[in-house]
Each structure stands twice: as structure tokens, then as C-alpha cells.
C-alpha positions in Angstrom: 99.8 66.8 140.9 100.9 64.8 144.3 102.4 61.3 144.2 100.5 58.9 146.3 102.4 56.6 148.5 101.0 54.2 150.9 102.3 50.9 152.6 101.1 47.4 153.5 102.6 45.0 155.7 104.6 42.2 153.6 104.0 38.4 153.0 105.8 35.7 152.2 105.3 36.0 148.4 107.0 39.4 148.6 110.4 37.6 149.2 111.4 37.7 145.4 110.4 40.8 144.9 111.8 42.6 147.7 115.3 41.0 147.3 115.2 42.2 143.8 114.5 45.9 145.1 117.5 44.8 147.9 120.0 44.1 145.2 119.2 47.3 143.0 120.0 49.5 145.7 122.4 47.7 148.0 124.1 45.5 145.3 126.9 48.1 144.3 127.7 48.7 147.7 128.1 45.3 148.8 129.9 44.6 145.5 132.5 47.3 146.4 133.2 46.2 150.1 133.2 42.0 149.6 131.8 41.2 146.2 128.2 39.9 145.2 128.2 36.0 145.9 124.6 35.6 144.4 123.9 32.4 146.4 125.2 33.7 149.6 123.0 36.6 149.3 119.7 35.1 148.4 120.4 32.6 151.9 121.4 35.6 153.8 118.1 37.6 152.6 115.9 34.6 153.0 117.6 33.8 156.5 116.8 37.5 157.7 113.6 37.6 155.8 110.5 37.9 158.0 107.3 39.4 156.7 106.1 40.1 160.5 108.7 42.7 160.9 108.1 44.4 156.7 106.5 47.1 155.8 106.6 47.2 151.8 106.5 51.1 150.6 103.8 51.1 147.4 103.7 54.1 144.5 100.2 53.5 143.0 100.3 50.1 144.3 103.4 49.4 143.1 106.4 48.1 145.6 109.5 51.1 145.6 110.7 50.0 148.8 110.8 48.7 152.2 111.5 48.9 155.7 112.1 45.8 158.1 112.3 46.9 162.1 113.0 44.4 164.6 111.6 45.0 167.9 113.6 44.0 170.9 112.3 44.4 174.8 114.9 47.6 174.8 115.2 49.0 171.4 114.1 49.1 167.6 117.0 47.9 165.3 116.3 48.7 161.8 117.9 45.7 159.3 116.8 48.0 156.1 115.1 50.9 155.0 115.3 51.2 151.0 114.0 52.8 148.3 114.1 52.7 144.7 116.5 55.1 143.6 114.3 57.0 141.7 112.1 57.9 144.7 114.9 58.8 147.2 115.4 62.4 147.9 111.6 63.3 147.8 111.1 62.6 151.6 109.6 59.8 151.4 112.3 57.9 153.4 112.1 60.8 156.1 108.3 60.2 156.2 109.3 56.2 156.7 112.2 56.7 159.3 109.3 59.8 161.5 107.0 57.1 161.4 109.7 54.5 163.3 111.1 57.2 165.5 107.3 58.2 166.4 106.8 54.7 167.5 109.7 54.2 169.3 109.5 57.4 171.1 105.5 56.2 172.8 107.6 53.1 173.7 110.1 54.5 175.4 112.3 52.8 172.9 115.8 53.4 170.9 116.4 52.9 167.8 119.7 51.4 166.3 120.9 50.4 162.8 123.7 50.2 160.8 125.3 51.5 157.4 127.8 51.4 155.0 130.9 53.2 155.8 131.1 54.0 151.8 127.4 54.9 151.9 127.9 58.4 152.7 124.5 59.7 151.9 122.8 57.1 154.1 124.8 58.1 156.7 124.0 62.1 156.4 120.1 61.3 155.8 120.5 59.6 159.5 122.4 62.1 160.9 120.0 64.8 159.7 117.2 63.0 161.5 119.2 62.9 165.1 121.3 59.4 164.4 124.6 59.3 166.0 127.8 57.2 165.5 128.2 54.8 168.5 130.7 52.1 167.0 131.8 50.6 163.6 132.6 47.0 162.3 134.9 46.7 159.7 132.7 48.1 157.1 129.6 50.0 158.6 128.9 52.5 161.3 126.7 51.5 164.0 124.2 54.5 164.7 121.6 54.9 167.5 118.9 57.3 168.3 117.6 57.8 171.8 113.7 58.4 171.4 
């Protein structure tokens, strides 16, 4: 039986749930790089939480991930694309990314994002979809896709 996934726009009530997903998926990397400061992370997440930029990924109506894309005049910036670990490596992330690439291409915009240097799986995922490393910060690689 095919697993059904769907998408919906985020709403303000999603913030706590999406933060929990964020912590579950990204917490280990953040812990390794800087250490996890719960209050700082909550404040930073809240500061960047914009439901108008977020699409929630659902499986049988349960949120299992999200993507946050900021649209600038010259590019899309993928602030976050994450799926709960048990939903990774099943083509869903590729489906989400292809939707973003298609939308950017239709608008003649490039796409940028950052990936933690220690997250080799994410780097390979983006490289398989045509992203290249264009710069770096102390903790991250900056990657770009020219649509």
C-alpha cells in the first residue's frame, strides 16, 4: 500500500509542534557544533517562524516535517527542509525539493541554502539534486542551485 503524503500551509498554532520536529531532527547537529541552549533555540526559532513561508508535510494528516522558503527578489532561500528520521530516504524530501526547484525555475530565480558541514547526508542529498558548494561559514556550507 502506498503511503499518502500531503502538504498544507503552516499556521501560528504549528509553532510548538514544528519546533519539536526541528529539535528531534537538528538537535544532535546543533549539540555537536555549539551545544544545545534551549532558551536560545526557542527564541531563534520563534524569531524566524513565519507561517507564510512554511509548508507542513503530512502523513495521514499528522505533521512529519516542514519546509521554510524565504522568497527574495533574486532567489529563494531554503531556511529549513526537514523530515522526521523515519520518513527520510523514501523520496519525500526529493519531492519537496523538486517542487521548490520547479517554482524557482518558473520565476527565473536561483536557490540558496546552508547545510551543516557535519551533516554529510544532507550535503549529498542537495548535491544529487544539482546544488553546488559556493561558500562556507565556520559551521556550514553555503550551497546554490541556478534554476
